Chimera marker file (.cmm) of the C-alpha trace (Angstrom):
<marker_set name="trace">
<marker id="1" x="204.764" y="182.649" z="78.532" r="1" g="1" b="0" radius="0.5"/>
<marker id="2" x="206.274" y="179.646" z="80.293" r="1" g="1" b="0" radius="0.5"/>
<marker id="3" x="208.844" y="180.649" z="82.934" r="1" g="1" b="0" radius="0.5"/>
<marker id="4" x="209.389" y="177.795" z="85.365" r="1" g="1" b="0" radius="0.5"/>
<marker id="5" x="208.689" y="174.089" z="85.813" r="1" g="1" b="0" radius="0.5"/>
<marker id="6" x="208.659" y="172.195" z="89.082" r="1" g="1" b="0" radius="0.5"/>
<marker id="7" x="209.280" y="168.476" z="89.492" r="1" g="1" b="0" radius="0.5"/>
<marker id="8" x="207.194" y="167.574" z="92.540" r="1" g="1" b="0" radius="0.5"/>
<marker id="9" x="208.332" y="163.939" z="92.435" r="1" g="1" b="0" radius="0.5"/>
<marker id="10" x="212.074" y="164.442" z="92.141" r="1" g="1" b="0" radius="0.5"/>
<marker id="11" x="212.595" y="162.778" z="95.517" r="1" g="1" b="0" radius="0.5"/>
<marker id="12" x="210.451" y="159.689" z="94.861" r="1" g="1" b="0" radius="0.5"/>
<marker id="13" x="208.717" y="157.596" z="92.220" r="1" g="1" b="0" radius="0.5"/>
<marker id="14" x="205.308" y="155.965" z="92.466" r="1" g="1" b="0" radius="0.5"/>
<marker id="15" x="205.088" y="152.214" z="92.098" r="1" g="1" b="0" radius="0.5"/>
<marker id="16" x="201.542" y="151.449" z="90.968" r="1" g="1" b="0" radius="0.5"/>
<marker id="17" x="199.810" y="148.614" z="89.176" r="1" g="1" b="0" radius="0.5"/>
<marker id="18" x="196.547" y="146.707" z="89.027" r="1" g="1" b="0" radius="0.5"/>
<marker id="19" x="196.292" y="143.189" z="90.421" r="1" g="1" b="0" radius="0.5"/>
<marker id="20" x="193.533" y="141.017" z="88.994" r="1" g="1" b="0" radius="0.5"/>
<marker id="21" x="192.032" y="138.005" z="90.792" r="1" g="1" b="0" radius="0.5"/>
<marker id="22" x="189.223" y="135.602" z="89.916" r="1" g="1" b="0" radius="0.5"/>
<marker id="23" x="185.698" y="136.531" z="90.963" r="1" g="1" b="0" radius="0.5"/>
<marker id="24" x="185.486" y="133.437" z="93.177" r="1" g="1" b="0" radius="0.5"/>
<marker id="25" x="188.251" y="134.669" z="95.504" r="1" g="1" b="0" radius="0.5"/>
<marker id="26" x="187.637" y="136.169" z="98.958" r="1" g="1" b="0" radius="0.5"/>
<marker id="27" x="188.442" y="139.816" z="98.186" r="1" g="1" b="0" radius="0.5"/>
<marker id="28" x="189.225" y="140.751" z="101.802" r="1" g="1" b="0" radius="0.5"/>
<marker id="29" x="191.691" y="137.858" z="102.102" r="1" g="1" b="0" radius="0.5"/>
<marker id="30" x="193.323" y="138.818" z="98.799" r="1" g="1" b="0" radius="0.5"/>
<marker id="31" x="193.751" y="142.447" z="99.913" r="1" g="1" b="0" radius="0.5"/>
<marker id="32" x="195.251" y="141.328" z="103.241" r="1" g="1" b="0" radius="0.5"/>
<marker id="33" x="197.730" y="139.110" z="101.390" r="1" g="1" b="0" radius="0.5"/>
<marker id="34" x="198.715" y="141.900" z="98.973" r="1" g="1" b="0" radius="0.5"/>
<marker id="35" x="199.382" y="144.237" z="101.910" r="1" g="1" b="0" radius="0.5"/>
<marker id="36" x="201.357" y="141.537" z="103.741" r="1" g="1" b="0" radius="0.5"/>
<marker id="37" x="203.592" y="140.907" z="100.713" r="1" g="1" b="0" radius="0.5"/>
<marker id="38" x="204.214" y="144.658" z="100.328" r="1" g="1" b="0" radius="0.5"/>
<marker id="39" x="205.022" y="145.119" z="104.030" r="1" g="1" b="0" radius="0.5"/>
<marker id="40" x="207.401" y="142.138" z="104.139" r="1" g="1" b="0" radius="0.5"/>
<marker id="41" x="209.226" y="143.236" z="101.010" r="1" g="1" b="0" radius="0.5"/>
<marker id="42" x="209.779" y="146.724" z="102.460" r="1" g="1" b="0" radius="0.5"/>
<marker id="43" x="211.716" y="145.219" z="105.406" r="1" g="1" b="0" radius="0.5"/>
<marker id="44" x="214.130" y="143.075" z="103.378" r="1" g="1" b="0" radius="0.5"/>
<marker id="45" x="217.430" y="143.831" z="101.638" r="1" g="1" b="0" radius="0.5"/>
<marker id="46" x="217.957" y="145.364" z="99.158" r="1" g="1" b="0" radius="0.5"/>
<marker id="47" x="214.350" y="146.541" z="98.821" r="1" g="1" b="0" radius="0.5"/>
<marker id="48" x="214.206" y="148.357" z="102.143" r="1" g="1" b="0" radius="0.5"/>
<marker id="49" x="216.800" y="150.778" z="100.734" r="1" g="1" b="0" radius="0.5"/>
<marker id="50" x="214.586" y="151.571" z="97.726" r="1" g="1" b="0" radius="0.5"/>
<marker id="51" x="211.069" y="151.559" z="99.181" r="1" g="1" b="0" radius="0.5"/>
<marker id="52" x="209.828" y="154.753" z="100.844" r="1" g="1" b="0" radius="0.5"/>
<marker id="53" x="206.227" y="153.567" z="101.322" r="1" g="1" b="0" radius="0.5"/>
<marker id="54" x="205.378" y="149.856" z="101.015" r="1" g="1" b="0" radius="0.5"/>
<marker id="55" x="203.223" y="148.714" z="98.118" r="1" g="1" b="0" radius="0.5"/>
<marker id="56" x="199.686" y="148.424" z="99.507" r="1" g="1" b="0" radius="0.5"/>
<marker id="57" x="196.091" y="148.267" z="98.296" r="1" g="1" b="0" radius="0.5"/>
<marker id="58" x="195.037" y="151.781" z="97.262" r="1" g="1" b="0" radius="0.5"/>
<marker id="59" x="191.749" y="152.635" z="98.935" r="1" g="1" b="0" radius="0.5"/>
<marker id="60" x="189.227" y="150.530" z="100.800" r="1" g="1" b="0" radius="0.5"/>
<marker id="61" x="188.424" y="147.979" z="98.115" r="1" g="1" b="0" radius="0.5"/>
<marker id="62" x="188.541" y="146.802" z="94.508" r="1" g="1" b="0" radius="0.5"/>
<marker id="63" x="189.164" y="149.330" z="91.759" r="1" g="1" b="0" radius="0.5"/>
<marker id="64" x="187.222" y="147.707" z="88.941" r="1" g="1" b="0" radius="0.5"/>
<marker id="65" x="185.131" y="144.746" z="87.851" r="1" g="1" b="0" radius="0.5"/>
<marker id="66" x="187.022" y="143.457" z="84.819" r="1" g="1" b="0" radius="0.5"/>
<marker id="67" x="186.028" y="141.052" z="82.066" r="1" g="1" b="0" radius="0.5"/>
<marker id="68" x="187.777" y="138.092" z="83.688" r="1" g="1" b="0" radius="0.5"/>
<marker id="69" x="188.305" y="139.175" z="87.298" r="1" g="1" b="0" radius="0.5"/>
<marker id="70" x="188.273" y="141.830" z="89.978" r="1" g="1" b="0" radius="0.5"/>
<marker id="71" x="191.014" y="144.472" z="89.693" r="1" g="1" b="0" radius="0.5"/>
<marker id="72" x="192.706" y="145.865" z="92.778" r="1" g="1" b="0" radius="0.5"/>
<marker id="73" x="194.914" y="148.958" z="92.472" r="1" g="1" b="0" radius="0.5"/>
<marker id="74" x="198.127" y="148.903" z="94.499" r="1" g="1" b="0" radius="0.5"/>
<marker id="75" x="200.406" y="151.834" z="95.193" r="1" g="1" b="0" radius="0.5"/>
<marker id="76" x="203.741" y="152.490" z="96.881" r="1" g="1" b="0" radius="0.5"/>
<marker id="77" x="206.653" y="154.917" z="96.735" r="1" g="1" b="0" radius="0.5"/>
<marker id="78" x="210.294" y="154.225" z="95.916" r="1" g="1" b="0" radius="0.5"/>
<marker id="79" x="213.481" y="156.142" z="95.419" r="1" g="1" b="0" radius="0.5"/>
<marker id="80" x="213.575" y="157.727" z="91.948" r="1" g="1" b="0" radius="0.5"/>
<marker id="81" x="213.848" y="155.213" z="89.079" r="1" g="1" b="0" radius="0.5"/>
<marker id="82" x="213.534" y="152.198" z="91.411" r="1" g="1" b="0" radius="0.5"/>
<marker id="83" x="209.801" y="151.698" z="90.819" r="1" g="1" b="0" radius="0.5"/>
<marker id="84" x="210.219" y="149.274" z="87.893" r="1" g="1" b="0" radius="0.5"/>
<marker id="85" x="212.588" y="146.847" z="89.622" r="1" g="1" b="0" radius="0.5"/>
<marker id="86" x="210.522" y="147.111" z="92.798" r="1" g="1" b="0" radius="0.5"/>
<marker id="87" x="207.307" y="146.262" z="90.938" r="1" g="1" b="0" radius="0.5"/>
<marker id="88" x="208.945" y="143.317" z="89.163" r="1" g="1" b="0" radius="0.5"/>
<marker id="89" x="210.037" y="141.854" z="92.489" r="1" g="1" b="0" radius="0.5"/>
<marker id="90" x="206.620" y="142.584" z="94.015" r="1" g="1" b="0" radius="0.5"/>
<marker id="91" x="204.903" y="140.726" z="91.151" r="1" g="1" b="0" radius="0.5"/>
<marker id="92" x="207.220" y="137.751" z="91.630" r="1" g="1" b="0" radius="0.5"/>
<marker id="93" x="206.528" y="137.607" z="95.366" r="1" g="1" b="0" radius="0.5"/>
<marker id="94" x="202.798" y="138.098" z="94.887" r="1" g="1" b="0" radius="0.5"/>
<marker id="95" x="202.615" y="135.257" z="92.337" r="1" g="1" b="0" radius="0.5"/>
<marker id="96" x="204.382" y="132.939" z="94.800" r="1" g="1" b="0" radius="0.5"/>
<marker id="97" x="202.021" y="134.012" z="97.613" r="1" g="1" b="0" radius="0.5"/>
<marker id="98" x="198.941" y="133.559" z="95.402" r="1" g="1" b="0" radius="0.5"/>
<marker id="99" x="200.115" y="130.082" z="94.342" r="1" g="1" b="0" radius="0.5"/>
<marker id="100" x="200.735" y="129.094" z="97.968" r="1" g="1" b="0" radius="0.5"/>
<marker id="101" x="197.237" y="130.247" z="99.008" r="1" g="1" b="0" radius="0.5"/>
<marker id="102" x="195.498" y="128.846" z="95.911" r="1" g="1" b="0" radius="0.5"/>
<marker id="103" x="194.403" y="132.286" z="94.689" r="1" g="1" b="0" radius="0.5"/>
<marker id="104" x="193.601" y="132.276" z="90.990" r="1" g="1" b="0" radius="0.5"/>
<marker id="105" x="194.906" y="134.944" z="88.638" r="1" g="1" b="0" radius="0.5"/>
<marker id="106" x="192.257" y="135.138" z="85.894" r="1" g="1" b="0" radius="0.5"/>
<marker id="107" x="192.798" y="134.832" z="82.190" r="1" g="1" b="0" radius="0.5"/>
<marker id="108" x="190.371" y="135.345" z="79.305" r="1" g="1" b="0" radius="0.5"/>
<marker id="109" x="188.315" y="132.261" z="78.495" r="1" g="1" b="0" radius="0.5"/>
<marker id="110" x="185.915" y="131.629" z="75.651" r="1" g="1" b="0" radius="0.5"/>
<marker id="111" x="182.957" y="129.282" z="75.348" r="1" g="1" b="0" radius="0.5"/>
<marker id="112" x="182.028" y="128.197" z="71.838" r="1" g="1" b="0" radius="0.5"/>
<marker id="113" x="178.436" y="127.203" z="71.179" r="1" g="1" b="0" radius="0.5"/>
<marker id="114" x="177.849" y="125.371" z="67.901" r="1" g="1" b="0" radius="0.5"/>
<marker id="115" x="174.941" y="126.430" z="65.717" r="1" g="1" b="0" radius="0.5"/>
<marker id="116" x="173.317" y="124.258" z="63.114" r="1" g="1" b="0" radius="0.5"/>
<marker id="117" x="173.767" y="120.532" z="62.506" r="1" g="1" b="0" radius="0.5"/>
<marker id="118" x="176.996" y="118.745" z="63.317" r="1" g="1" b="0" radius="0.5"/>
<marker id="119" x="178.140" y="115.689" z="61.402" r="1" g="1" b="0" radius="0.5"/>
<marker id="120" x="179.389" y="112.746" z="63.456" r="1" g="1" b="0" radius="0.5"/>
<link id1="1" id2="2" r="1" g="1" b="0" radius="0.2"/>
<link id1="2" id2="3" r="1" g="1" b="0" radius="0.2"/>
<link id1="3" id2="4" r="1" g="1" b="0" radius="0.2"/>
<link id1="4" id2="5" r="1" g="1" b="0" radius="0.2"/>
<link id1="5" id2="6" r="1" g="1" b="0" radius="0.2"/>
<link id1="6" id2="7" r="1" g="1" b="0" radius="0.2"/>
<link id1="7" id2="8" r="1" g="1" b="0" radius="0.2"/>
<link id1="8" id2="9" r="1" g="1" b="0" radius="0.2"/>
<link id1="9" id2="10" r="1" g="1" b="0" radius="0.2"/>
<link id1="10" id2="11" r="1" g="1" b="0" radius="0.2"/>
<link id1="11" id2="12" r="1" g="1" b="0" radius="0.2"/>
<link id1="12" id2="13" r="1" g="1" b="0" radius="0.2"/>
<link id1="13" id2="14" r="1" g="1" b="0" radius="0.2"/>
<link id1="14" id2="15" r="1" g="1" b="0" radius="0.2"/>
<link id1="15" id2="16" r="1" g="1" b="0" radius="0.2"/>
<link id1="16" id2="17" r="1" g="1" b="0" radius="0.2"/>
<link id1="17" id2="18" r="1" g="1" b="0" radius="0.2"/>
<link id1="18" id2="19" r="1" g="1" b="0" radius="0.2"/>
<link id1="19" id2="20" r="1" g="1" b="0" radius="0.2"/>
<link id1="20" id2="21" r="1" g="1" b="0" radius="0.2"/>
<link id1="21" id2="22" r="1" g="1" b="0" radius="0.2"/>
<link id1="22" id2="23" r="1" g="1" b="0" radius="0.2"/>
<link id1="23" id2="24" r="1" g="1" b="0" radius="0.2"/>
<link id1="24" id2="25" r="1" g="1" b="0" radius="0.2"/>
<link id1="25" id2="26" r="1" g="1" b="0" radius="0.2"/>
<link id1="26" id2="27" r="1" g="1" b="0" radius="0.2"/>
<link id1="27" id2="28" r="1" g="1" b="0" radius="0.2"/>
<link id1="28" id2="29" r="1" g="1" b="0" radius="0.2"/>
<link id1="29" id2="30" r="1" g="1" b="0" radius="0.2"/>
<link id1="30" id2="31" r="1" g="1" b="0" radius="0.2"/>
<link id1="31" id2="32" r="1" g="1" b="0" radius="0.2"/>
<link id1="32" id2="33" r="1" g="1" b="0" radius="0.2"/>
<link id1="33" id2="34" r="1" g="1" b="0" radius="0.2"/>
<link id1="34" id2="35" r="1" g="1" b="0" radius="0.2"/>
<link id1="35" id2="36" r="1" g="1" b="0" radius="0.2"/>
<link id1="36" id2="37" r="1" g="1" b="0" radius="0.2"/>
<link id1="37" id2="38" r="1" g="1" b="0" radius="0.2"/>
<link id1="38" id2="39" r="1" g="1" b="0" radius="0.2"/>
<link id1="39" id2="40" r="1" g="1" b="0" radius="0.2"/>
<link id1="40" id2="41" r="1" g="1" b="0" radius="0.2"/>
<link id1="41" id2="42" r="1" g="1" b="0" radius="0.2"/>
<link id1="42" id2="43" r="1" g="1" b="0" radius="0.2"/>
<link id1="43" id2="44" r="1" g="1" b="0" radius="0.2"/>
<link id1="44" id2="45" r="1" g="1" b="0" radius="0.2"/>
<link id1="45" id2="46" r="1" g="1" b="0" radius="0.2"/>
<link id1="46" id2="47" r="1" g="1" b="0" radius="0.2"/>
<link id1="47" id2="48" r="1" g="1" b="0" radius="0.2"/>
<link id1="48" id2="49" r="1" g="1" b="0" radius="0.2"/>
<link id1="49" id2="50" r="1" g="1" b="0" radius="0.2"/>
<link id1="50" id2="51" r="1" g="1" b="0" radius="0.2"/>
<link id1="51" id2="52" r="1" g="1" b="0" radius="0.2"/>
<link id1="52" id2="53" r="1" g="1" b="0" radius="0.2"/>
<link id1="53" id2="54" r="1" g="1" b="0" radius="0.2"/>
<link id1="54" id2="55" r="1" g="1" b="0" radius="0.2"/>
<link id1="55" id2="56" r="1" g="1" b="0" radius="0.2"/>
<link id1="56" id2="57" r="1" g="1" b="0" radius="0.2"/>
<link id1="57" id2="58" r="1" g="1" b="0" radius="0.2"/>
<link id1="58" id2="59" r="1" g="1" b="0" radius="0.2"/>
<link id1="59" id2="60" r="1" g="1" b="0" radius="0.2"/>
<link id1="60" id2="61" r="1" g="1" b="0" radius="0.2"/>
<link id1="61" id2="62" r="1" g="1" b="0" radius="0.2"/>
<link id1="62" id2="63" r="1" g="1" b="0" radius="0.2"/>
<link id1="63" id2="64" r="1" g="1" b="0" radius="0.2"/>
<link id1="64" id2="65" r="1" g="1" b="0" radius="0.2"/>
<link id1="65" id2="66" r="1" g="1" b="0" radius="0.2"/>
<link id1="66" id2="67" r="1" g="1" b="0" radius="0.2"/>
<link id1="67" id2="68" r="1" g="1" b="0" radius="0.2"/>
<link id1="68" id2="69" r="1" g="1" b="0" radius="0.2"/>
<link id1="69" id2="70" r="1" g="1" b="0" radius="0.2"/>
<link id1="70" id2="71" r="1" g="1" b="0" radius="0.2"/>
<link id1="71" id2="72" r="1" g="1" b="0" radius="0.2"/>
<link id1="72" id2="73" r="1" g="1" b="0" radius="0.2"/>
<link id1="73" id2="74" r="1" g="1" b="0" radius="0.2"/>
<link id1="74" id2="75" r="1" g="1" b="0" radius="0.2"/>
<link id1="75" id2="76" r="1" g="1" b="0" radius="0.2"/>
<link id1="76" id2="77" r="1" g="1" b="0" radius="0.2"/>
<link id1="77" id2="78" r="1" g="1" b="0" radius="0.2"/>
<link id1="78" id2="79" r="1" g="1" b="0" radius="0.2"/>
<link id1="79" id2="80" r="1" g="1" b="0" radius="0.2"/>
<link id1="80" id2="81" r="1" g="1" b="0" radius="0.2"/>
<link id1="81" id2="82" r="1" g="1" b="0" radius="0.2"/>
<link id1="82" id2="83" r="1" g="1" b="0" radius="0.2"/>
<link id1="83" id2="84" r="1" g="1" b="0" radius="0.2"/>
<link id1="84" id2="85" r="1" g="1" b="0" radius="0.2"/>
<link id1="85" id2="86" r="1" g="1" b="0" radius="0.2"/>
<link id1="86" id2="87" r="1" g="1" b="0" radius="0.2"/>
<link id1="87" id2="88" r="1" g="1" b="0" radius="0.2"/>
<link id1="88" id2="89" r="1" g="1" b="0" radius="0.2"/>
<link id1="89" id2="90" r="1" g="1" b="0" radius="0.2"/>
<link id1="90" id2="91" r="1" g="1" b="0" radius="0.2"/>
<link id1="91" id2="92" r="1" g="1" b="0" radius="0.2"/>
<link id1="92" id2="93" r="1" g="1" b="0" radius="0.2"/>
<link id1="93" id2="94" r="1" g="1" b="0" radius="0.2"/>
<link id1="94" id2="95" r="1" g="1" b="0" radius="0.2"/>
<link id1="95" id2="96" r="1" g="1" b="0" radius="0.2"/>
<link id1="96" id2="97" r="1" g="1" b="0" radius="0.2"/>
<link id1="97" id2="98" r="1" g="1" b="0" radius="0.2"/>
<link id1="98" id2="99" r="1" g="1" b="0" radius="0.2"/>
<link id1="99" id2="100" r="1" g="1" b="0" radius="0.2"/>
<link id1="100" id2="101" r="1" g="1" b="0" radius="0.2"/>
<link id1="101" id2="102" r="1" g="1" b="0" radius="0.2"/>
<link id1="102" id2="103" r="1" g="1" b="0" radius="0.2"/>
<link id1="103" id2="104" r="1" g="1" b="0" radius="0.2"/>
<link id1="104" id2="105" r="1" g="1" b="0" radius="0.2"/>
<link id1="105" id2="106" r="1" g="1" b="0" radius="0.2"/>
<link id1="106" id2="107" r="1" g="1" b="0" radius="0.2"/>
<link id1="107" id2="108" r="1" g="1" b="0" radius="0.2"/>
<link id1="108" id2="109" r="1" g="1" b="0" radius="0.2"/>
<link id1="109" id2="110" r="1" g="1" b="0" radius="0.2"/>
<link id1="110" id2="111" r="1" g="1" b="0" radius="0.2"/>
<link id1="111" id2="112" r="1" g="1" b="0" radius="0.2"/>
<link id1="112" id2="113" r="1" g="1" b="0" radius="0.2"/>
<link id1="113" id2="114" r="1" g="1" b="0" radius="0.2"/>
<link id1="114" id2="115" r="1" g="1" b="0" radius="0.2"/>
<link id1="115" id2="116" r="1" g="1" b="0" radius="0.2"/>
<link id1="116" id2="117" r="1" g="1" b="0" radius="0.2"/>
<link id1="117" id2="118" r="1" g="1" b="0" radius="0.2"/>
<link id1="118" id2="119" r="1" g="1" b="0" radius="0.2"/>
<link id1="119" id2="120" r="1" g="1" b="0" radius="0.2"/>
</marker_set>
């Protein structure tokens, strides 16, 4: 029978998400920029009060080759229930940084190839 439960994350929450960039981007530069944005955010008010571990690239490289781009997993730790606001602000800052550096966030694209005869 079930007697006891333990909440091992009662003191923190994980802030995690995937960041996708176009295949043409320099992956090492992108990962450096992601880490820089996470580090800077962790030193600024009010975020420094919420962030226990800055949002950084999880592991040594990309997490997945996606349909439209390369996916990079990022991970950080916040005070409980602060992960959602922290991630929203991180996304905002990352979008600004990507725009400034000309880094493309991919989106699905479709090529249509006509078959048969076309009337002019």
